[in-house]
FITOR-468358 format. One record per residue (C-alpha): residue number from 0; residue in three letters; x negated, y, z. Coordinates in steps of 0.25 Angstrom, whole numbers, padded with zeros to 4 digits. Example, Ala and Ser with C-alpha at 12.3 -4.5 7.8 and 13.67 -1.06 7.14 Angstrom:
# residues 2
0;ALA;-0049;-0018;0031
1;SER;-0055;-0004;0029
//
This chain:
# residues 419
0;UNK;0249;0142;0072
1;UNK;0240;0154;0074
2;UNK;0231;0158;0063
3;UNK;0220;0158;0073
4;UNK;0221;0144;0076
5;UNK;0220;0140;0061
6;UNK;0208;0149;0060
7;UNK;0201;0143;0072
8;UNK;0205;0129;0067
9;UNK;0199;0132;0053
10;UNK;0186;0137;0060
11;UNK;0185;0124;0068
12;UNK;0187;0116;0056
13;UNK;0177;0124;0048
14;UNK;0167;0122;0059
15;UNK;0170;0107;0060
16;UNK;0168;0105;0045
17;UNK;0155;0113;0045
18;UNK;0150;0104;0056
19;UNK;0155;0091;0049
20;UNK;0148;0095;0036
21;UNK;0135;0098;0044
22;UNK;0136;0084;0050
23;UNK;0139;0078;0037
24;UNK;0127;0086;0031
25;UNK;0118;0081;0042
26;UNK;0122;0067;0040
27;UNK;0120;0068;0025
28;UNK;0106;0071;0027
29;UNK;0094;0062;0024
30;UNK;0093;0049;0033
31;UNK;0081;0041;0036
32;UNK;0084;0027;0033
33;UNK;0071;0020;0036
34;UNK;0057;0023;0042
35;UNK;0044;0015;0041
36;UNK;0030;0016;0046
37;UNK;0018;0009;0040
38;UNK;0006;0010;0049
39;UNK;-0008;0007;0044
40;UNK;-0023;0010;0045
41;UNK;-0022;0017;0031
42;UNK;-0010;0026;0035
43;UNK;0003;0026;0042
44;UNK;0016;0028;0034
45;UNK;0029;0032;0039
46;UNK;0041;0032;0030
47;UNK;0055;0037;0031
48;UNK;0066;0033;0021
49;UNK;0079;0040;0018
50;UNK;0090;0041;0007
51;UNK;0086;0055;0003
52;UNK;0074;0064;0001
53;UNK;0066;0067;0013
54;UNK;0064;0082;0017
55;UNK;0052;0083;0027
56;UNK;0041;0092;0033
57;UNK;0028;0088;0039
58;UNK;0017;0093;0048
59;UNK;0006;0088;0056
60;UNK;0002;0092;0071
61;UNK;-0010;0092;0079
62;UNK;-0013;0089;0094
63;UNK;-0008;0079;0094
64;UNK;-0008;0074;0079
65;UNK;0006;0072;0074
66;UNK;0014;0073;0061
67;UNK;0028;0079;0060
68;UNK;0038;0075;0049
69;UNK;0051;0083;0049
70;UNK;0061;0076;0040
71;UNK;0073;0085;0036
72;UNK;0087;0082;0034
73;UNK;0088;0070;0042
74;UNK;0093;0066;0056
75;UNK;0086;0057;0066
76;UNK;0092;0043;0064
77;UNK;0089;0030;0070
78;UNK;0079;0026;0059
79;UNK;0070;0038;0062
80;UNK;0071;0036;0077
81;UNK;0065;0022;0076
82;UNK;0053;0027;0067
83;UNK;0044;0028;0080
84;UNK;0046;0014;0083
85;UNK;0039;0010;0070
86;UNK;0025;0016;0074
87;UNK;0015;0006;0079
88;UNK;0005;0008;0090
89;UNK;-0005;0003;0080
90;UNK;-0002;0014;0070
91;UNK;-0016;0021;0067
92;UNK;-0010;0034;0065
93;UNK;0004;0036;0072
94;UNK;0005;0037;0087
95;UNK;0020;0038;0087
96;UNK;0032;0045;0079
97;UNK;0042;0054;0085
98;UNK;0055;0058;0079
99;UNK;0066;0068;0082
100;UNK;0077;0076;0076
101;UNK;0069;0090;0075
102;UNK;0081;0097;0069
103;UNK;0095;0094;0065
104;UNK;0091;0088;0052
105;UNK;0076;0086;0054
106;UNK;0069;0074;0060
107;UNK;0055;0076;0065
108;UNK;0045;0065;0065
109;UNK;0032;0067;0073
110;UNK;0021;0057;0071
111;UNK;0011;0057;0082
112;UNK;-0003;0053;0077
113;UNK;-0014;0045;0083
114;UNK;-0024;0053;0075
115;UNK;-0026;0064;0065
116;UNK;-0020;0060;0051
117;UNK;-0017;0064;0037
118;UNK;-0002;0062;0033
119;UNK;0006;0063;0020
120;UNK;0021;0064;0019
121;UNK;0029;0062;0006
122;UNK;0043;0058;0001
123;UNK;0046;0046;-0008
124;UNK;0057;0045;-0018
125;UNK;0066;0032;-0017
126;UNK;0059;0020;-0024
127;UNK;0062;0005;-0023
128;UNK;0069;0002;-0010
129;UNK;0065;0015;-0004
130;UNK;0074;0028;-0003
131;UNK;0067;0041;0000
132;UNK;0055;0040;0009
133;UNK;0047;0050;0017
134;UNK;0033;0045;0020
135;UNK;0023;0049;0030
136;UNK;0009;0044;0028
137;UNK;-0001;0046;0040
138;UNK;-0015;0045;0035
139;UNK;-0029;0044;0042
140;UNK;-0038;0055;0040
141;UNK;-0049;0046;0036
142;UNK;-0047;0037;0023
143;UNK;-0045;0023;0029
144;UNK;-0053;0017;0017
145;UNK;-0065;0025;0021
146;UNK;-0063;0020;0035
147;UNK;-0062;0006;0030
148;UNK;-0075;0008;0022
149;UNK;-0082;0012;0035
150;UNK;-0077;-0001;0041
151;UNK;-0080;-0010;0030
152;UNK;-0094;-0004;0029
153;UNK;-0096;-0009;0044
154;UNK;-0090;-0022;0040
155;UNK;-0099;-0024;0028
156;UNK;-0112;-0023;0037
157;UNK;-0107;-0035;0045
158;UNK;-0107;-0044;0032
159;UNK;-0119;-0052;0031
160;UNK;-0120;-0050;0016
161;UNK;-0119;-0035;0017
162;UNK;-0130;-0035;0028
163;UNK;-0139;-0043;0019
164;UNK;-0137;-0035;0007
165;UNK;-0146;-0023;0004
166;UNK;-0136;-0018;-0006
167;UNK;-0124;-0009;-0001
168;UNK;-0110;-0011;-0005
169;UNK;-0106;-0005;-0018
170;UNK;-0119;0002;-0021
171;UNK;-0126;0003;-0035
172;UNK;-0135;-0008;-0039
173;UNK;-0139;-0016;-0052
174;UNK;-0130;-0027;-0056
175;UNK;-0134;-0040;-0049
176;UNK;-0130;-0054;-0048
177;UNK;-0121;-0062;-0039
178;UNK;-0130;-0059;-0028
179;UNK;-0126;-0044;-0028
180;UNK;-0112;-0049;-0026
181;UNK;-0116;-0056;-0013
182;UNK;-0124;-0044;-0008
183;UNK;-0112;-0035;-0006
184;UNK;-0098;-0035;0000
185;UNK;-0087;-0036;-0010
186;UNK;-0075;-0028;-0007
187;UNK;-0061;-0033;-0011
188;UNK;-0049;-0023;-0009
189;UNK;-0037;-0032;-0006
190;UNK;-0024;-0025;-0009
191;UNK;-0011;-0030;-0003
192;UNK;0000;-0025;-0012
193;UNK;0011;-0015;-0007
194;UNK;0013;-0012;0008
195;UNK;0021;-0003;0017
196;UNK;0032;0004;0010
197;UNK;0029;-0004;-0002
198;UNK;0033;-0018;0001
199;UNK;0030;-0024;-0013
200;UNK;0039;-0035;-0018
201;UNK;0048;-0043;-0009
202;UNK;0050;-0058;-0009
203;UNK;0063;-0066;-0010
204;UNK;0062;-0069;0005
205;UNK;0058;-0054;0009
206;UNK;0043;-0055;0009
207;UNK;0036;-0042;0005
208;UNK;0024;-0042;-0004
209;UNK;0017;-0032;0004
210;UNK;0016;-0042;0016
211;UNK;0011;-0053;0007
212;UNK;0001;-0045;0000
213;UNK;-0005;-0040;0013
214;UNK;-0006;-0054;0019
215;UNK;-0013;-0060;0007
216;UNK;-0022;-0048;0006
217;UNK;-0026;-0049;0021
218;UNK;-0029;-0064;0019
219;UNK;-0038;-0060;0006
220;UNK;-0046;-0050;0014
221;UNK;-0049;-0060;0025
222;UNK;-0054;-0070;0015
223;UNK;-0062;-0059;0007
224;UNK;-0068;-0054;0020
225;UNK;-0073;-0068;0023
226;UNK;-0081;-0068;0011
227;UNK;-0096;-0064;0015
228;UNK;-0097;-0054;0003
229;UNK;-0083;-0048;0003
230;UNK;-0073;-0039;0010
231;UNK;-0059;-0037;0008
232;UNK;-0052;-0024;0010
233;UNK;-0037;-0022;0011
234;UNK;-0030;-0010;0004
235;UNK;-0019;-0012;0015
236;UNK;-0020;-0019;0028
237;UNK;-0005;-0018;0032
238;UNK;0009;-0015;0028
239;UNK;0007;-0001;0022
240;UNK;0007;0006;0009
241;UNK;-0005;0009;0000
242;UNK;-0003;0016;-0013
243;UNK;-0008;0009;-0026
244;UNK;-0019;0019;-0028
245;UNK;-0023;0019;-0013
246;UNK;-0026;0004;-0014
247;UNK;-0035;0007;-0026
248;UNK;-0042;0019;-0019
249;UNK;-0044;0010;-0007
250;UNK;-0051;-0001;-0015
251;UNK;-0060;0009;-0022
252;UNK;-0064;0016;-0009
253;UNK;-0068;0003;-0004
254;UNK;-0076;0000;-0016
255;UNK;-0069;-0013;-0018
256;UNK;-0074;-0023;-0028
257;UNK;-0061;-0029;-0030
258;UNK;-0046;-0025;-0028
259;UNK;-0036;-0036;-0026
260;UNK;-0021;-0032;-0025
261;UNK;-0012;-0043;-0019
262;UNK;0003;-0043;-0022
263;UNK;0015;-0053;-0022
264;UNK;0025;-0046;-0032
265;UNK;0039;-0050;-0036
266;UNK;0046;-0051;-0049
267;UNK;0060;-0050;-0054
268;UNK;0062;-0065;-0055
269;UNK;0060;-0073;-0042
270;UNK;0054;-0085;-0051
271;UNK;0042;-0076;-0054
272;UNK;0030;-0083;-0048
273;UNK;0014;-0084;-0048
274;UNK;0002;-0076;-0045
275;UNK;-0004;-0065;-0054
276;UNK;-0016;-0057;-0055
277;UNK;-0017;-0043;-0061
278;UNK;-0027;-0033;-0066
279;UNK;-0026;-0019;-0070
280;UNK;-0022;-0016;-0085
281;UNK;-0024;-0003;-0092
282;UNK;-0016;-0007;-0104
283;UNK;-0003;-0012;-0099
284;UNK;0001;-0025;-0092
285;UNK;-0002;-0039;-0097
286;UNK;0012;-0044;-0095
287;UNK;0026;-0039;-0091
288;UNK;0025;-0045;-0077
289;UNK;0012;-0038;-0075
290;UNK;0018;-0025;-0079
291;UNK;0030;-0027;-0070
292;UNK;0021;-0030;-0058
293;UNK;0012;-0018;-0060
294;UNK;0024;-0009;-0061
295;UNK;0029;-0014;-0048
296;UNK;0016;-0014;-0041
297;UNK;0013;0000;-0046
298;UNK;0026;0005;-0039
299;UNK;0020;0003;-0025
300;UNK;0017;0017;-0024
301;UNK;0031;0021;-0026
302;UNK;0036;0011;-0016
303;UNK;0026;0013;-0006
304;UNK;0026;0028;-0007
305;UNK;0014;0036;-0012
306;UNK;0013;0051;-0010
307;UNK;0011;0059;-0022
308;UNK;0000;0066;-0014
309;UNK;-0008;0054;-0012
310;UNK;-0014;0053;-0026
311;UNK;-0029;0054;-0023
312;UNK;-0038;0059;-0034
313;UNK;-0046;0046;-0032
314;UNK;-0034;0038;-0036
315;UNK;-0032;0047;-0048
316;UNK;-0046;0044;-0053
317;UNK;-0044;0029;-0050
318;UNK;-0032;0027;-0057
319;UNK;-0036;0036;-0069
320;UNK;-0049;0028;-0071
321;UNK;-0046;0020;-0083
322;UNK;-0060;0014;-0085
323;UNK;-0055;0001;-0079
324;UNK;-0058;-0009;-0090
325;UNK;-0070;-0016;-0082
326;UNK;-0063;-0016;-0069
327;UNK;-0050;-0022;-0076
328;UNK;-0059;-0033;-0082
329;UNK;-0065;-0036;-0068
330;UNK;-0051;-0036;-0063
331;UNK;-0046;-0047;-0073
332;UNK;-0058;-0056;-0069
333;UNK;-0055;-0054;-0054
334;UNK;-0040;-0057;-0057
335;UNK;-0043;-0069;-0065
336;UNK;-0052;-0075;-0054
337;UNK;-0041;-0072;-0044
338;UNK;-0030;-0077;-0053
339;UNK;-0037;-0091;-0055
340;UNK;-0037;-0093;-0040
341;UNK;-0023;-0088;-0036
342;UNK;-0018;-0098;-0047
343;UNK;-0023;-0109;-0039
344;UNK;-0014;-0106;-0027
345;UNK;-0002;-0100;-0035
346;UNK;0005;-0101;-0048
347;UNK;0000;-0090;-0057
348;UNK;0011;-0080;-0064
349;UNK;0001;-0077;-0075
350;UNK;-0012;-0085;-0077
351;UNK;-0020;-0073;-0081
352;UNK;-0023;-0059;-0075
353;UNK;-0013;-0049;-0079
354;UNK;-0014;-0034;-0080
355;UNK;-0006;-0022;-0077
356;UNK;-0007;-0008;-0073
357;UNK;-0007;-0010;-0058
358;UNK;-0010;0003;-0051
359;UNK;-0017;-0004;-0039
360;UNK;-0027;-0010;-0049
361;UNK;-0032;0003;-0055
362;UNK;-0046;0004;-0048
363;UNK;-0055;0007;-0059
364;UNK;-0067;0000;-0053
365;UNK;-0062;-0011;-0044
366;UNK;-0057;-0025;-0051
367;UNK;-0043;-0026;-0046
368;UNK;-0032;-0036;-0047
369;UNK;-0018;-0037;-0042
370;UNK;-0013;-0051;-0037
371;UNK;0001;-0055;-0037
372;UNK;0000;-0067;-0028
373;UNK;0014;-0072;-0031
374;UNK;0028;-0067;-0033
375;UNK;0035;-0064;-0020
376;UNK;0048;-0063;-0027
377;UNK;0047;-0078;-0029
378;UNK;0052;-0085;-0017
379;UNK;0042;-0097;-0017
380;UNK;0030;-0087;-0019
381;UNK;0035;-0078;-0009
382;UNK;0035;-0089;0001
383;UNK;0020;-0093;-0003
384;UNK;0016;-0078;-0002
385;UNK;0021;-0078;0013
386;UNK;0013;-0090;0016
387;UNK;0000;-0087;0023
388;UNK;-0007;-0099;0017
389;UNK;-0003;-0096;0003
390;UNK;-0008;-0081;0006
391;UNK;-0021;-0087;0011
392;UNK;-0023;-0095;-0002
393;UNK;-0020;-0083;-0011
394;UNK;-0030;-0075;-0003
395;UNK;-0040;-0087;-0006
396;UNK;-0037;-0087;-0020
397;UNK;-0039;-0072;-0022
398;UNK;-0052;-0073;-0015
399;UNK;-0057;-0085;-0023
400;UNK;-0054;-0077;-0036
401;UNK;-0062;-0065;-0031
402;UNK;-0074;-0073;-0028
403;UNK;-0073;-0080;-0041
404;UNK;-0073;-0066;-0048
405;UNK;-0085;-0061;-0040
406;UNK;-0092;-0074;-0043
407;UNK;-0091;-0071;-0058
408;UNK;-0092;-0056;-0056
409;UNK;-0102;-0053;-0045
410;UNK;-0099;-0040;-0037
411;UNK;-0110;-0030;-0040
412;UNK;-0114;-0018;-0031
413;UNK;-0107;-0006;-0038
414;UNK;-0108;0009;-0038
415;UNK;-0100;0016;-0027
416;UNK;-0088;0022;-0035
417;UNK;-0083;0036;-0032
418;UNK;-0071;0034;-0024
//
């Protein structure tokens, strides 16, 4: 055959090979394997998950308000195309999401907003069951805790005891008697463990700890609010993630009198059972189980996903304040009172309050306890934890313990702290 024919054939084969390599290279790019949306009053989180590290760029645009996220080295697959369907009409911040293949290897995600917002975008390394994640947090301009304080202030005026009292909440005064306890509203911060990207422990029959803790927390809040001199405030109201430090900060901004964190953890053996109550320890855990549980709970920030840029100065001051001896002593008293009542409706894992370095209990000025209501890894206890009646009895027992604590330790008006 003529040399020209071979030359042309070689050229065509070369071009085909290059095209094939390019196609293979494109296919070898990163691929989004999952997307999730967590809408809430506190903030809306959008999460992308993939097998490899994310490359991305962001910008915000005005008139109308929108956010643009360009994810590089990926193609528009079915999972990404379905993301807009996850946006709820009730989302307080996101109007809609639009997705398109902006360039051959760039997917553009446009978030149309309902209002002006702050936002934060960050990547997370693989942890637990998650691979690489890209997180977009859409945040309100005004701190939701301050909005809550404004609302609680209005609600406070509607309470008869507050109206009759000449003494404002949390203002300096001389130590008083039981009467002072009745003359102001006591604020209980109720913390439903885990949430959102952090599901917590999983039961033998598939129950998630985050759902059980929220159900119990809501029941407890309802009962606390029914008391004439108390109000309950939830650290989270729905299925979304809040960092451990964020929970502490919220309680301190609300000037809570007590902090109660509700959990339902798992253990390596399904036979483990019983309720436990924990307080903070600065000297190490009181048992191997307490150390194990504290280590697991303290991993919530890694699993739920916290940006390294989220470390507020206030959090650093809070967690570095080691003058907690008096607060820990009060926490132990509160824990003992609650444990006694919880023990009336469920077997106790330990008959005394245990201690460990739980990060969520590190408020230096608020008595704080963590309640492991039962082991979700135990099939029998998992069934009880999902039972509304049993949840109701748990909430009753916790409130009874709180009331017993305040009967022996009246809540006096206190100086407003610098939050």
